[in-house]
C-alpha positions as CSV (number, residue, x, y, z in Angstrom):
1,M,2.3,9.9,-1.4
2,R,3.8,12.9,0.2
3,V,5.6,12.2,3.5
4,D,6.5,14.1,6.5
5,S,10.1,13.9,6.7
6,T,13.4,16.0,6.7
7,A,15.1,13.9,4.3
8,I,12.4,12.4,1.9
9,R,9.7,14.5,0.2
10,Q,7.9,11.5,-1.7
11,I,7.3,7.8,-1.9
12,D,5.6,6.2,-4.7
13,Y,5.2,2.3,-5.3
14,E,4.2,0.0,-8.2
15,P,3.2,-3.3,-6.7
16,E,3.0,-5.0,-9.7
17,H,6.7,-4.3,-10.8
18,G,8.0,-4.0,-7.2
19,K,9.4,-0.7,-8.1
20,L,9.7,2.0,-5.1
21,F,10.2,5.5,-6.2
22,V,11.8,7.8,-3.7
23,T,12.0,11.5,-4.0
24,F,14.5,13.3,-1.6
25,I,14.0,16.8,-0.5
26,D,16.6,18.2,-2.6
27,G,14.5,16.7,-5.7
28,D,16.8,13.7,-6.5
29,E,14.4,10.8,-7.5
30,Y,15.6,7.0,-7.3
31,V,13.8,3.9,-8.3
32,Y,14.6,0.9,-6.1
33,V,13.7,-2.6,-8.0
34,G,12.4,-5.8,-6.2
35,V,11.1,-4.1,-3.0
36,P,8.4,-6.4,-1.4
37,P,5.0,-4.6,-0.5
38,R,5.6,-5.5,3.2
39,V,8.9,-3.2,3.1
40,T,7.1,-0.4,1.5
41,E,4.2,-0.4,3.9
42,A,6.5,-0.5,7.1
43,F,8.5,2.5,5.3
44,E,5.1,4.5,4.9
45,R,4.5,3.7,8.3
46,A,8.0,4.6,9.8
47,P,8.1,7.6,12.4
48,S,11.5,8.2,10.9
49,K,11.7,7.7,7.1
50,G,15.4,8.6,6.5
51,R,16.4,6.0,9.2
52,F,14.3,3.2,7.7
53,F,15.4,4.1,4.3
54,Q,19.0,4.0,5.3
55,R,18.3,0.5,7.5
56,M,16.1,-1.1,5.0
57,I,16.3,-0.1,1.5
58,R,19.6,1.8,0.6
59,D,22.3,-0.7,-0.4
60,R,19.8,-3.6,-0.3
61,Y,17.9,-3.3,-3.7
62,P,19.2,-2.3,-7.0
63,Y,18.5,1.2,-8.0
64,N,18.6,3.8,-10.7
65,R,18.5,7.4,-10.6
66,V,15.2,8.7,-12.4
């Protein structure tokens, strides 16, 4: 889903695999593995996607660049 953010363009989630796909404004895309649905739901609702990402996702889950 596209999001309103100055840092993040799009968030997609595969609940069956716990994979969170994050596309940044510059086009870089990463997949974060093992992200619980509740974290993704909170991310989608967060007023500041960039701040939420920094505090709750970055460096907390294994990731790869897509």
